[in-house]
VEXLOPA-822996 format. One record per atom (N, C-alpha, C): residue number from 0; atom name; y, z, x. Coordinates in Angstrom, 2 decimals, always signed. Layout:
n atom north up east
NUM CA Y Z X
...
***
This chain:
n atom north up east
0 N -9.80 +23.84 -28.40
0 CA -10.42 +23.33 -27.19
0 C -10.18 +24.38 -26.06
1 N -11.21 +24.85 -25.34
1 CA -10.99 +25.80 -24.25
1 C -10.11 +25.15 -23.20
2 N -9.39 +26.03 -22.50
2 CA -8.42 +25.53 -21.45
2 C -9.13 +24.68 -20.39
3 N -10.30 +25.08 -19.89
3 CA -11.03 +24.31 -18.88
3 C -11.35 +22.92 -19.43
4 N -11.68 +22.79 -20.70
4 CA -12.00 +21.47 -21.28
4 C -10.78 +20.57 -21.32
5 N -9.62 +21.11 -21.49
5 CA -8.41 +20.32 -21.52
5 C -8.01 +19.83 -20.13
6 N -8.37 +20.61 -19.08
6 CA -8.02 +20.19 -17.71
6 C -8.88 +18.99 -17.17
7 N -10.07 +18.90 -17.70
7 CA -10.96 +17.84 -17.22
7 C -10.33 +16.45 -17.45
8 N -9.86 +16.07 -18.69
8 CA -9.26 +14.73 -18.87
8 C -8.00 +14.59 -18.02
9 N -7.20 +15.60 -17.85
9 CA -5.98 +15.51 -17.07
9 C -6.34 +15.25 -15.58
10 N -7.35 +15.94 -15.08
10 CA -7.76 +15.77 -13.70
10 C -8.37 +14.33 -13.53
11 N -9.10 +13.87 -14.45
11 CA -9.69 +12.47 -14.41
11 C -8.59 +11.47 -14.37
12 N -7.55 +11.64 -15.16
12 CA -6.46 +10.70 -15.20
12 C -5.68 +10.71 -13.88
13 N -5.49 +11.88 -13.34
13 CA -4.77 +12.02 -12.07
13 C -5.54 +11.34 -10.98
14 N -6.86 +11.42 -10.95
14 CA -7.71 +10.83 -9.89
14 C -7.63 +9.29 -10.07
15 N -7.61 +8.79 -11.30
15 CA -7.50 +7.28 -11.50
15 C -6.18 +6.81 -10.97
16 N -5.09 +7.55 -11.25
16 CA -3.79 +7.12 -10.78
16 C -3.70 +7.20 -9.28
17 N -4.25 +8.22 -8.71
17 CA -4.18 +8.37 -7.25
17 C -4.93 +7.25 -6.56
18 N -5.99 +6.69 -7.24
18 CA -6.82 +5.63 -6.65
18 C -6.14 +4.24 -6.94
19 N -4.94 +4.24 -7.53
19 CA -4.21 +2.98 -7.75
19 C -4.96 +2.00 -8.72
20 N -5.63 +2.58 -9.71
20 CA -6.21 +1.73 -10.67
20 C -5.23 +1.06 -11.54
21 N -5.37 -0.17 -11.89
21 CA -4.39 -0.89 -12.78
21 C -4.80 -0.52 -14.19
22 N -4.00 +0.29 -14.83
22 CA -4.24 +0.74 -16.14
22 C -3.62 -0.11 -17.24
23 N -2.55 -0.77 -16.95
23 CA -1.80 -1.59 -17.88
23 C -1.65 -3.00 -17.30
24 N -2.18 -4.04 -17.95
24 CA -2.04 -5.37 -17.39
24 C -0.59 -5.70 -17.07
25 N -0.35 -6.22 -15.93
25 CA +1.00 -6.53 -15.50
25 C +1.84 -5.36 -14.97
26 N +1.26 -4.21 -14.93
26 CA +2.02 -3.01 -14.42
26 C +1.98 -3.02 -12.94
27 N +3.02 -3.48 -12.26
27 CA +3.04 -3.62 -10.85
27 C +3.13 -2.26 -10.11
28 N +3.54 -1.20 -10.81
28 CA +3.58 +0.14 -10.16
28 C +2.16 +0.55 -9.75
29 N +1.14 +0.03 -10.41
29 CA -0.23 +0.33 -10.08
29 C -0.65 -0.27 -8.73
30 N +0.20 -1.07 -8.09
30 CA -0.15 -1.70 -6.80
30 C +0.18 -0.72 -5.67
31 N +0.61 +0.44 -5.95
31 CA +1.03 +1.37 -4.87
31 C -0.01 +1.60 -3.85
32 N +0.35 +1.54 -2.59
32 CA -0.59 +1.75 -1.51
32 C -0.76 +3.22 -1.05
33 N -0.18 +4.19 -1.80
33 CA -0.26 +5.58 -1.45
33 C -1.63 +6.07 -1.16
34 N -1.82 +6.68 +0.00
34 CA -3.11 +7.27 +0.41
34 C -4.06 +6.24 +1.04
35 N -3.62 +4.98 +1.05
35 CA -4.48 +3.91 +1.60
35 C -4.21 +3.65 +3.05
36 N -5.21 +3.15 +3.75
36 CA -5.01 +2.62 +5.12
36 C -5.36 +1.12 +5.10
37 N -4.42 +0.36 +5.60
37 CA -4.60 -1.07 +5.62
37 C -4.72 -1.60 +7.06
38 N -5.61 -2.52 +7.31
38 CA -5.66 -3.20 +8.61
38 C -4.86 -4.49 +8.42
39 N -3.86 -4.70 +9.31
39 CA -2.98 -5.87 +9.24
39 C -3.15 -6.67 +10.48
40 N -3.45 -7.95 +10.33
40 CA -3.62 -8.86 +11.51
40 C -2.57 -9.97 +11.38
41 N -1.72 -10.02 +12.42
41 CA -0.66 -11.02 +12.43
41 C -1.19 -12.34 +12.82
42 N -0.40 -13.41 +12.67
42 CA -0.82 -14.76 +13.00
42 C -1.20 -14.93 +14.47
43 N -0.57 -14.09 +15.38
43 CA -0.92 -14.17 +16.79
43 C -2.11 -13.32 +17.14
44 N -2.76 -12.74 +16.13
44 CA -3.99 -11.95 +16.40
44 C -3.77 -10.44 +16.63
45 N -2.48 -10.05 +16.78
45 CA -2.18 -8.59 +16.97
45 C -2.61 -7.81 +15.71
46 N -3.27 -6.69 +15.92
46 CA -3.80 -5.90 +14.79
46 C -3.16 -4.55 +14.80
47 N -2.93 -4.04 +13.59
47 CA -2.41 -2.66 +13.43
47 C -3.04 -2.08 +12.18
48 N -2.88 -0.74 +12.09
48 CA -3.33 -0.03 +10.92
48 C -2.13 +0.71 +10.32
49 N -1.98 +0.57 +8.97
49 CA -0.89 +1.17 +8.30
49 C -1.36 +2.18 +7.35
50 N -0.72 +3.37 +7.36
50 CA -1.09 +4.43 +6.43
50 C +0.18 +4.78 +5.60
51 N -0.03 +5.02 +4.29
51 CA +1.10 +5.15 +3.37
51 C +1.06 +6.55 +2.75
52 N +2.22 +7.17 +2.71
52 CA +2.34 +8.48 +2.13
52 C +3.14 +8.40 +0.84
53 N +2.95 +9.35 -0.08
53 CA +3.65 +9.32 -1.34
53 C +5.15 +9.43 -1.18
54 N +5.63 +10.08 -0.12
54 CA +7.07 +10.35 +0.03
54 C +7.80 +9.04 +0.58
55 N +7.07 +7.94 +0.68
55 CA +7.73 +6.73 +1.14
55 C +7.63 +6.47 +2.65
56 N +6.90 +7.34 +3.34
56 CA +6.78 +7.17 +4.78
56 C +5.53 +6.32 +5.05
57 N +5.67 +5.39 +6.01
57 CA +4.52 +4.54 +6.39
57 C +4.44 +4.71 +7.93
58 N +3.19 +4.77 +8.45
58 CA +2.98 +4.76 +9.85
58 C +2.04 +3.63 +10.21
59 N +2.55 +2.83 +11.21
59 CA +1.75 +1.71 +11.74
59 C +1.28 +2.08 +13.18
60 N -0.02 +1.96 +13.35
60 CA -0.63 +2.27 +14.65
60 C -1.08 +1.01 +15.30
61 N -0.77 +0.91 +16.61
61 CA -1.15 -0.24 +17.45
61 C -1.90 +0.37 +18.64
62 N -3.18 +0.44 +18.60
62 CA -3.92 +1.12 +19.71
62 C -3.50 +2.56 +19.81
63 N -2.92 +2.96 +20.94
63 CA -2.49 +4.37 +21.18
63 C -1.09 +4.59 +20.77
64 N -0.32 +3.56 +20.38
64 CA +1.06 +3.65 +19.95
64 C +1.18 +3.69 +18.47
65 N +2.25 +4.29 +17.92
65 CA +2.57 +4.20 +16.54
65 C +4.05 +4.29 +16.27
66 N +4.44 +3.73 +15.12
66 CA +5.80 +3.78 +14.71
66 C +5.84 +4.22 +13.22
67 N +6.95 +4.83 +12.80
67 CA +7.09 +5.33 +11.45
67 C +8.24 +4.64 +10.82
68 N +8.04 +4.26 +9.57
68 CA +9.15 +3.63 +8.81
68 C +9.14 +4.10 +7.38
69 N +9.76 +3.32 +6.50
69 CA +9.83 +3.61 +5.04
69 C +9.21 +2.49 +4.29
70 N +8.56 +2.79 +3.19
70 CA +8.05 +1.74 +2.30
70 C +8.53 +2.00 +0.89
71 N +8.59 +0.98 +0.07
71 CA +8.86 +1.07 -1.36
71 C +8.45 -0.13 -2.07
72 N +8.11 +0.01 -3.42
72 CA +7.81 -1.14 -4.19
72 C +9.11 -1.61 -4.87
73 N +9.31 -2.94 -4.81
73 CA +10.50 -3.54 -5.40
73 C +9.94 -4.67 -6.31
74 N +9.73 -4.41 -7.58
74 CA +9.11 -5.35 -8.46
74 C +7.67 -5.56 -8.00
75 N +7.28 -6.79 -7.67
75 CA +5.91 -7.06 -7.20
75 C +5.89 -7.07 -5.70
76 N +6.91 -6.68 -4.99
76 CA +6.96 -6.73 -3.53
76 C +6.75 -5.34 -2.91
77 N +6.04 -5.29 -1.86
77 CA +5.87 -4.08 -1.01
77 C +6.87 -4.28 +0.13
78 N +7.91 -3.45 +0.22
78 CA +8.98 -3.63 +1.15
78 C +9.00 -2.52 +2.25
79 N +9.43 -2.93 +3.45
79 CA +9.44 -2.01 +4.63
79 C +10.76 -2.00 +5.27
80 N +11.10 -0.82 +5.75
80 CA +12.33 -0.65 +6.60
80 C +11.82 +0.08 +7.88
81 N +12.01 -0.62 +9.02
81 CA +11.50 -0.09 +10.28
81 C +12.76 +0.09 +11.16
82 N +13.36 +1.28 +11.10
82 CA +14.52 +1.56 +11.94
82 C +15.64 +0.53 +11.75
83 N +15.98 -0.12 +12.83
83 CA +17.10 -1.06 +12.81
83 C +16.70 -2.52 +12.47
84 N +15.41 -2.75 +12.24
84 CA +14.98 -4.11 +11.84
84 C +15.38 -4.43 +10.45
85 N +15.64 -5.69 +10.12
85 CA +15.97 -6.07 +8.74
85 C +14.86 -5.67 +7.82
86 N +15.16 -5.36 +6.55
86 CA +14.15 -5.07 +5.54
86 C +13.28 -6.33 +5.34
87 N +11.99 -6.10 +5.14
87 CA +11.04 -7.16 +4.98
87 C +10.15 -6.81 +3.80
88 N +9.94 -7.76 +2.89
88 CA +9.14 -7.55 +1.68
88 C +7.97 -8.52 +1.63
89 N +6.87 -8.02 +1.10
89 CA +5.67 -8.81 +0.99
89 C +5.15 -8.86 -0.45
90 N +5.15 -10.03 -1.03
90 CA +4.79 -10.19 -2.44
90 C +3.21 -9.91 -2.57
91 N +2.91 -9.00 -3.49
91 CA +1.49 -8.62 -3.67
91 C +0.92 -9.46 -4.86
92 N -0.37 -9.90 -4.68
92 CA -1.02 -10.57 -5.79
92 C -1.75 -9.62 -6.68
93 N -1.93 -8.44 -6.26
93 CA -2.64 -7.40 -7.03
93 C -2.86 -6.22 -6.16
94 N -3.55 -5.18 -6.63
94 CA -3.76 -3.96 -5.85
94 C -4.69 -4.29 -4.65
95 N -4.58 -3.53 -3.61
95 CA -5.46 -3.66 -2.45
95 C -6.81 -3.17 -2.87
96 N -7.85 -3.94 -2.58
96 CA -9.24 -3.57 -2.89
96 C -9.96 -3.33 -1.54
97 N -10.68 -2.20 -1.46
97 CA -11.38 -1.87 -0.24
97 C -12.31 -3.01 +0.20
98 N -12.15 -3.37 +1.45
98 CA -12.98 -4.43 +2.03
98 C -12.54 -5.86 +1.74
99 N -11.63 -6.07 +0.88
99 CA -11.12 -7.46 +0.55
99 C -9.86 -7.80 +1.33
100 N -9.91 -8.99 +1.94
100 CA -8.76 -9.42 +2.80
100 C -7.89 -10.38 +1.97
101 N -6.54 -10.09 +2.09
101 CA -5.55 -10.95 +1.39
101 C -4.67 -11.57 +2.47
102 N -4.26 -12.78 +2.30
102 CA -3.27 -13.40 +3.12
102 C -1.95 -13.28 +2.39
103 N -0.96 -12.77 +3.13
103 CA +0.38 -12.47 +2.50
103 C +1.46 -13.03 +3.45
104 N +2.47 -13.74 +2.90
104 CA +3.53 -14.21 +3.68
104 C +4.83 -13.45 +3.19
105 N +5.58 -12.88 +4.17
105 CA +6.73 -12.07 +3.83
105 C +7.95 -12.92 +3.45
106 N +8.95 -12.25 +3.00
106 CA +10.22 -12.84 +2.68
106 C +10.94 -13.42 +3.97
107 N +10.46 -13.01 +5.13
107 CA +11.02 -13.47 +6.39
107 C +10.11 -14.54 +7.02
108 N +9.07 -14.94 +6.28
108 CA +8.13 -15.99 +6.77
108 C +7.02 -15.53 +7.65
109 N +6.84 -14.27 +7.80
109 CA +5.68 -13.78 +8.62
109 C +4.44 -13.73 +7.73
110 N +3.36 -14.28 +8.30
110 CA +2.08 -14.39 +7.63
110 C +1.08 -13.47 +8.20
111 N +0.37 -12.62 +7.41
111 CA -0.59 -11.67 +7.88
111 C -1.83 -11.68 +6.98
112 N -2.96 -11.14 +7.56
112 CA -4.18 -10.92 +6.86
112 C -4.26 -9.35 +6.64
113 N -4.39 -8.95 +5.46
113 CA -4.44 -7.52 +5.12
113 C -5.74 -7.19 +4.50
114 N -6.36 -6.12 +5.04
114 CA -7.61 -5.60 +4.54
114 C -7.54 -4.13 +4.24
115 N -7.87 -3.70 +3.09
115 CA -7.89 -2.25 +2.82
115 C -9.14 -1.67 +3.39
116 N -8.96 -0.63 +4.20
116 CA -10.12 +0.03 +4.82
116 C -10.62 +1.19 +3.93
***
């Protein structure tokens, strides 16, 4: 098989993984938000946008302000560390789907509406 032909399947697999496709039923690592932007609306109506990097950095933007924290997957939970604030985890029902809104309640009792943009 020519070298270029071998690269095509590898590149296709990498693109599927980067897009967070669920390849194995029950595989929660496929829920990763890497490269995604999520709109998060709190119960009080406050809205923010969150962007996720592969290195575990998350940036939340509120209008012209933004803060940076850390994210990680812990089992089925998406967990955040924001500076001195206590760690907060959000149980995921499945991967984020563009345009679909999910209601999620955190381990600290905060309820939000999350939409993948």
